[in-house]
C-alpha positions in Angstrom: -68.3 22.8 19.7 -66.3 20.8 17.2 -65.2 17.3 18.0 -61.4 16.9 17.5 -61.9 13.4 16.1 -64.0 14.6 13.1 -62.5 13.1 10.0 -61.7 15.5 7.1 -64.0 13.5 4.8 -67.1 14.2 6.9 -69.6 17.0 6.3 -71.9 18.7 8.9 -75.6 17.7 8.5 -78.9 18.6 9.9 -79.0 21.2 12.7 -75.2 21.7 12.7 -75.3 22.5 8.9 -78.2 25.0 9.6 -76.4 26.5 12.6 -73.4 27.2 10.5 -75.5 28.8 7.8 -77.1 31.1 10.4 -73.7 32.0 11.8 -72.6 33.2 8.4 -75.5 35.6 8.5 -74.4 36.8 12.0 -77.2 34.9 13.7 -76.3 33.0 16.9 -78.1 30.1 18.5 -77.6 28.0 21.6 -74.9 25.3 21.4 -76.2 22.0 20.1 -76.6 19.1 22.4 -74.6 17.0 19.9 -73.2 17.3 16.4 -74.2 15.2 13.3 -72.0 14.5 10.3 -72.2 12.4 7.1 -69.0 10.8 6.1 -67.9 9.1 2.9 -66.7 5.9 4.5 -67.7 3.9 7.5 -70.9 2.9 9.3 -73.2 4.9 11.4 -71.4 5.6 14.7 -71.9 7.6 17.9 -68.8 8.9 19.7 -68.9 10.5 23.2 -65.7 12.2 24.2 -65.1 14.7 27.0 -68.8 15.1 27.5 -69.6 15.9 23.8 -71.4 13.5 21.5 -70.9 13.3 17.8 -73.0 11.1 15.5 -71.7 10.0 12.1 -74.0 8.8 9.4 -73.3 6.7 6.3 -72.9 8.5 3.0 -76.3 7.4 1.9 -77.9 9.7 4.5 -76.5 12.8 2.9 -79.8 14.8 2.3 -78.5 17.3 -0.4 -77.2 20.8 -0.6 -80.3 22.9 0.2 -81.1 24.0 3.7 -84.6 22.5 3.3 -83.1 19.1 2.9 -81.0 19.6 6.1 -84.1 20.8 7.9 -86.0 17.7 6.9 -83.0 15.5 7.9 -83.0 17.2 11.4 -86.7 16.7 11.9 -86.3 13.0 11.0 -83.1 12.2 12.8 -82.6 14.7 15.6 -84.4 16.0 18.6 -86.6 19.0 17.8 -84.7 22.4 18.2 -87.4 25.0 18.1 -85.1 28.0 18.8 -82.8 27.2 15.8 -85.8 26.5 13.6 -87.5 29.8 14.6 -84.3 31.8 13.8 -84.0 30.0 10.5 -87.6 30.9 9.6 -87.1 34.5 10.7 -84.1 34.8 8.3 -85.9 33.6 5.1 -88.7 35.1 2.9 -92.1 33.6 3.7 -92.7 33.2 0.0 -89.8 30.7 -0.1 -91.5 28.7 2.6 -94.8 28.7 0.7 -93.1 27.7 -2.5 -91.2 24.8 -0.8 -94.3 23.5 1.0 -96.6 23.8 -2.0 -94.3 21.7 -4.2 -95.3 18.6 -2.3 -97.5 19.7 0.6 -98.8 16.1 1.2 -95.4 15.1 2.3 -95.2 14.6 6.1 -92.1 16.7 6.8 -93.2 19.5 4.5 -96.5 19.6 6.4 -94.5 19.7 9.7 -92.3 22.6 8.4 -95.5 24.4 7.3 -97.1 24.0 10.7 -93.9 25.0 12.6 -93.5 28.1 10.5 -97.0 29.4 11.1 -96.9 28.2 14.8 -93.5 29.8 15.5 -93.7 33.0 13.4 -97.5 33.5 14.0 -98.1 34.2 10.4 -100.4 32.3 8.0 -98.9 31.4 4.6 -100.9 31.6 1.4 -101.4 27.9 1.2 -104.7 26.1 1.1 -105.6 23.6 3.7 -104.8 19.9 3.2 -107.8 18.2 1.6 -107.1 14.6 2.2 -104.0 13.0 3.8 -103.2 10.6 6.7 -102.7 12.4 9.9 -99.2 12.4 11.4 -97.8 13.5 14.8 -95.4 16.4 14.9 -93.2 14.6 17.5 -92.3 11.0 17.6 -93.5 9.8 20.9 -90.9 7.1 21.3 -88.1 9.7 21.5 -89.5 12.6 23.4 -92.2 13.3 26.0 -95.4 14.6 24.4 -98.8 16.0 25.3 -102.2 14.8 24.2 -102.5 15.2 20.5 -104.6 18.1 19.1 -106.0 17.5 15.6 -104.9 20.2 13.2 -107.1 19.9 10.1 -105.2 22.6 8.1 -102.0 20.5 8.0 -103.4 17.0 8.6 -101.2 16.8 11.7 -101.5 16.1 15.4 -99.9 18.7 17.6 -98.3 16.9 20.5 -95.8 19.5 21.5 -95.3 20.2 25.3 -96.3 23.8 25.1 -97.2 26.9 23.1 -95.2 29.2 20.9 -94.3 31.3 23.9 -93.1 28.4 26.1 -92.4 25.0 24.7 -89.7 22.9 26.3 -88.3 19.6 24.9 -87.6 16.6 27.1 -86.0 13.5 25.5 -86.9 10.0 26.6 -83.4 9.1 27.6 -82.4 5.7 29.0 -81.6 7.4 32.3 -85.1 8.9 32.6 -86.8 5.7 31.7 -84.8 3.9 34.4 -85.8 6.4 37.0 -89.5 6.1 36.0 -89.3 2.3 36.3 -88.0 2.5 39.9 -91.5 3.6 41.0 -90.2 6.0 43.7 -93.6 6.9 45.1 -94.2 3.3 46.1 -90.7 3.2 47.6 -91.4 6.3 49.7 -94.6 4.7 51.0 -92.8 1.5 51.7 -90.2 3.3 53.8 -92.9 5.3 55.7 -94.8 2.1 56.6 -91.8 0.8 58.6 -92.1 3.7 61.1 -94.8 4.3 63.7 -97.2 7.2 63.5 -95.6 9.1 66.3 -92.3 9.2 64.5 -93.9 10.2 61.2 -95.9 13.0 62.9 -92.7 14.5 64.4 -90.9 14.0 61.1 -93.4 16.1 59.2 -92.8 19.2 61.4 -89.1 18.6 61.4 -88.8 18.2 57.6 -90.9 21.3 56.9 -88.5 23.3 58.9 -85.5 21.7 57.4 -86.7 22.2 53.9 -87.3 25.8 54.6 -83.9 26.4 56.1 -82.2 24.5 53.2 -84.1 26.6 50.5 -82.9 29.8 52.1 -79.3 28.5 52.6 -79.1 27.7 48.9 -79.4 31.5 48.4 -77.0 32.3 51.3 -79.8 33.9 53.2 -80.4 33.9 57.0 -84.1 34.8 57.3 -85.9 35.9 60.5 -88.2 33.5 62.4 -91.1 35.3 60.9 -89.9 34.7 57.3 -89.2 31.0 58.2 -92.7 30.6 59.6 -94.2 32.2 56.4 -92.4 29.7 54.2 -93.3 26.7 56.3 -97.0 27.8 56.1 -96.5 28.0 52.3 -95.1 24.5 52.1 -97.9 23.2 54.2 -100.4 24.6 51.6 -98.7 22.9 48.6 -100.7 19.7 48.8 -104.0 21.5 49.1 -103.4 24.0 46.3 -104.4 21.7 43.5 -102.4 20.9 40.5 -103.1 24.2 38.6 -101.0 27.3 38.9 -102.0 30.6 37.4 -100.8 34.2 37.5 -103.0 35.2 40.4 -101.8 32.3 42.5 -98.2 32.9 41.7 -98.4 36.6 42.7 -100.1 35.5 46.0 -97.3 33.0 46.7 -94.6 35.6 46.0 -96.3 38.1 48.4 -96.3 35.5 51.1 -92.6 34.7 51.1 -90.9 38.1 50.6 -90.6 41.2 52.7 -93.9 43.1 52.1 -91.8 46.1 50.8 -90.6 43.9 47.9 -93.9 42.1 47.1 -95.1 42.3 43.5 -98.7 42.9 42.4 -97.8 41.8 38.9 -94.9 40.2 37.0 -91.9 42.4 37.0 -91.6 45.5 34.8 -87.9 46.0 35.0 -84.8 44.2 33.8 -83.2 42.0 36.4 -80.3 39.6 36.6 -78.5 37.3 39.0 -75.1 38.6 40.0 -72.7 39.7 42.7 -70.8 42.9 43.3 -67.1 42.1 43.3 -66.1 45.7 43.9 -67.9 49.1 43.8 -69.2 49.6 40.3 -68.1 46.1 39.2 -70.7 43.3 38.8 -70.1 39.6 38.1 -73.1 38.4 36.1 -74.3 34.9 36.7 -77.6 34.9 34.8 -79.4 37.4 32.6 -83.2 37.2 32.8 -85.7 37.8 30.0 -86.5 41.4 29.1 -89.5 42.7 31.0 -91.5 43.2 27.8 -91.3 39.4 27.2 -92.2 38.2 30.7 -96.0 38.4 30.4 -96.1 36.2 27.2 -93.5 33.8 28.5 -95.4 33.3 31.7 -98.7 32.8 29.8 -96.9 30.1 27.8 -95.5 28.7 31.0 -99.0 28.4 32.6 -100.3 26.7 29.4 -97.4 24.3 29.3 -98.0 23.3 32.9 -101.7 22.6 32.2 -100.9 20.6 29.0 -98.3 18.4 30.7 -100.7 17.6 33.6 -103.6 16.8 31.2 -101.2 14.5 29.3 -100.4 12.7 32.6 -96.7 13.0 32.1 -94.6 11.7 35.0 -94.8 14.2 38.0 -91.0 14.5 38.3 -90.7 15.4 34.6 -93.4 18.1 35.0 -91.8 19.4 38.2 -88.4 19.7 36.6 -89.7 21.3 33.4 -92.0 23.8 35.2 -89.8 24.7 38.1 -86.7 25.3 36.1 -88.7 27.0 33.4 -90.0 29.4 36.1 -86.6 30.3 37.5 -85.2 30.8 34.0 -88.1 33.3 33.3 -87.5 34.9 36.7 -90.9 36.7 36.6 -90.6 38.5 40.0 -88.2 41.1 41.5 -87.5 38.8 44.5 -88.3 35.3 45.7 -87.9 33.5 42.3 -85.4 30.9 43.7 -87.6 29.9 46.7 -90.7 29.8 44.5 -88.8 27.6 42.0 -88.1 25.1 44.8 -91.6 25.5 46.2 -93.1 24.6 42.8 -91.3 21.3 42.9 -93.1 20.4 46.1 -96.4 21.8 44.9 -96.3 19.6 41.8 -95.1 16.5 43.4 -97.6 16.8 46.3 -100.6 17.8 44.2 -100.0 14.9 41.7 -99.8 12.4 44.5 -96.1 11.6 44.0 -95.2 12.6 47.6 -96.9 10.6 50.4 -100.0 12.4 51.6 -99.4 14.9 54.4 -95.6 14.5 54.0 -92.8 16.4 52.3 -89.6 15.2 50.6 -86.7 17.5 51.6 -85.4 18.0 48.1 -83.8 21.4 48.8 -81.8 19.7 51.5 -80.5 17.2 49.0 -79.7 20.1 46.6 -77.9 22.0 49.4 -75.8 19.0 50.3 -74.4 18.9 46.7 -74.7 22.6 45.8 -72.1 22.3 43.1 -74.2 19.9 41.2 -77.3 22.1 41.6 -75.3 25.1 40.3 -74.0 23.1 37.3 -77.6 22.2 36.4 -78.6 25.9 36.4 -75.4 26.7 34.4 -76.4 24.3 31.6 -78.8 27.0 30.6 -77.2 30.2 32.0 -73.6 29.8 30.7 -74.4 29.5 27.0 -77.2 32.1 27.4 -74.8 34.7 28.9 -72.4 34.3 26.0 -75.2 35.1 23.5 -76.9 38.2 25.1 -75.6 41.7 24.6 -76.2 44.0 27.5 -74.9 47.1 29.3 -74.8 48.2 33.0 -75.1 51.8 34.2 -73.2 53.2 37.1 -75.9 52.0 39.5 -75.8 48.5 38.2 -79.1 48.7 36.3 -79.0 46.4 33.2 -80.2 47.1 29.7 -80.5 44.1 27.3 -79.9 45.0 23.7 -81.9 43.4 20.9 -84.6 40.7 21.0 -83.8 37.7 23.2 -87.1 36.0 23.7 -86.3 32.9 21.6 -83.6 31.9 24.0 -86.1 31.5 26.8 -89.1 30.1 24.9 -87.8 26.7 23.9 -85.6 25.4 26.7 -84.1 21.9 26.4 -85.0 20.3 29.8 -83.7 16.8 29.5 -80.7 17.3 31.8 -82.8 19.2 34.3 -85.3 16.3 34.5 -82.4 13.8 35.0 -81.0 16.0 37.7 -84.2 16.4 39.6 -85.0 12.7 39.4 -81.6 12.0 40.9 -82.3 14.4 43.7 -85.7 12.9 44.4 -84.2 9.3 44.4 -81.5 10.3 46.8 -84.0 12.1 49.0 -86.2 9.0 49.2 -83.5 6.3 49.4 -80.9 8.1 51.6 -81.9 11.4 53.1 -85.5 10.6 53.8 -84.7 7.4 55.7 -81.8 9.0 57.4 -84.0 11.8 58.8 -86.6 9.2 60.0 -83.9 7.1 61.6 -82.5 10.2 63.2 -85.8 11.0 64.8 -86.2 7.4 66.0 -82.8 7.6 67.7 -83.5 11.0 69.2 -86.9 10.0 70.7 -85.4 6.7 72.0 -82.6 8.7 73.6 -85.1 11.1 75.2 -87.2 8.3 76.5 -84.2 6.5 78.0 -83.0 9.8 79.7 -86.6 10.4 81.0 -86.6 6.9 82.6 -83.4 7.7 84.5 -84.3 11.3 85.4 -87.7 12.8 84.8 -86.4 16.0 83.3 -88.5 18.6 81.4 -88.4 18.2 77.6 -86.6 21.4 77.1 -83.8 20.4 79.4 -83.5 17.0 77.7 -83.3 18.6 74.3 -80.6 21.0 75.5 -78.6 18.2 77.1 -78.6 16.1 74.0 -77.6 19.1 71.8 -74.8 20.2 74.1 -73.3 16.7 74.5 -73.6 16.1 70.7 -71.9 19.3 69.9 -69.0 18.4 72.2 -68.2 14.9 71.0 -70.2 13.0 73.6 -69.3 15.0 76.7 -70.9 17.9 78.5 -68.3 20.7 78.4 -67.2 22.3 81.7 -68.4 25.7 80.8 -71.9 24.3 80.1 -72.0 22.4 83.4 -73.9 25.1 85.2 -76.9 24.7 82.8 -77.6 21.5 84.7 -76.6 22.5 88.2 -79.4 20.4 89.7 -77.7 17.1 88.5 -74.7 15.6 90.3 -71.6 14.4 88.4 -72.7 10.7 88.5 -76.0 11.5 86.9 -74.3 13.7 84.2 -72.0 10.7 83.4 -74.9 8.3 83.1 -76.8 10.7 80.8 -73.7 11.3 78.7 -73.4 7.5 78.2 -77.0 7.3 77.1 -76.5 10.0 74.5 -73.3 8.4 73.2 -74.8 4.9 73.0 -78.3 5.7 71.8 -77.8 8.8 69.6 -74.2 9.3 68.6 -73.1 5.7 68.0 -75.0 5.2 64.7 
């Protein structure tokens, strides 16, 4: 997306230059997060306008005319873009890569290019191993989140990428993410909990499990039966005890627990699916196109490995939860239940990594539901550009066929914005929604106790009275009066006053 303020004297550099070269060959890539230019006059400058960022470099940064020089520039100055690099490598002769690397294979960036080629293309070049050279990291840890370094003797490099060739996200260490991490939200959640008694906390646990379940279904505009609600609550209760690892077998078991038995999978899906809606008979509006079924097994193997690597590297739990949960829903490995499992995985990771207070749940889905537009926008950061790149057809029954290979679009998602979004949800959940729910329960129990001191009513009747009065702006409606035939008008008036003063006034 070209910035309208780009001066005529500037030239695209780095990934933008490479992207334009690929476009001339008819090869499309995801839109770049930002554009880089070298200009003849002026200092280095970053301009953000209408949500797009453009970075201008001084003339001395111009790397040269070859695509190799622009690739090295991108590796030095920009965030790693594995999808674009993989497509570039696919478009060139491997002998050209060997020649370029061999000219000066001791150079850091030539070694990184060499490693990335063999790692992405899964093809070994005819180049002998490095004999002696200082080891360098593939990623610069001050700019992106990395895993524990694996020593690669062949290239004299440390591989600290977040995943494998079949699923390797990139998350930048933005100022926003660093600020979220510094807020120490787990400690804040514990601090809030300590200000409430155990009775309130115990009641809150059951209430929040039910609310989280209802919110997760409402996000998908579903109204499940009591049996399905109970199944999902049981699943949430297991999250903390499942341990931090998730594998294929465990995922299949989880899917089987939350969907109608008729739509339970015994393996990852073997058919093409998509997220859409029927606008009229024979006409589908496509919201999201999922990976081809023949790619799902490898993508999910990469996803499992990425999950393990991030946990071993002790990356912040919210970063892991965002990367893994959104990665899961983008792959969409099952025929049904992907959205609910996506949100369940958030809880499973936050609970198992001790971010969530023990025995508790943070109603993150409720926070998402309360601002569903923002949640949809987060998903659309990936789905909108993806849909524009994929060619597909639908038959008369709505079955989709995706044309051509598309796996690279799903293998290397950029997850920075998803991590920022989830961190924002978690913070709001803890600082606002979490405390609100606890205060709500305190008010509710106080109201019930006060009513009980006036009239020793059964719990069920007290709950019904509070609900009916609350639903009618502090008064019991005339057509509901017969529900409490045993009470006189004076008693009703007293109880209404209690509900208004204790429960509805705050």
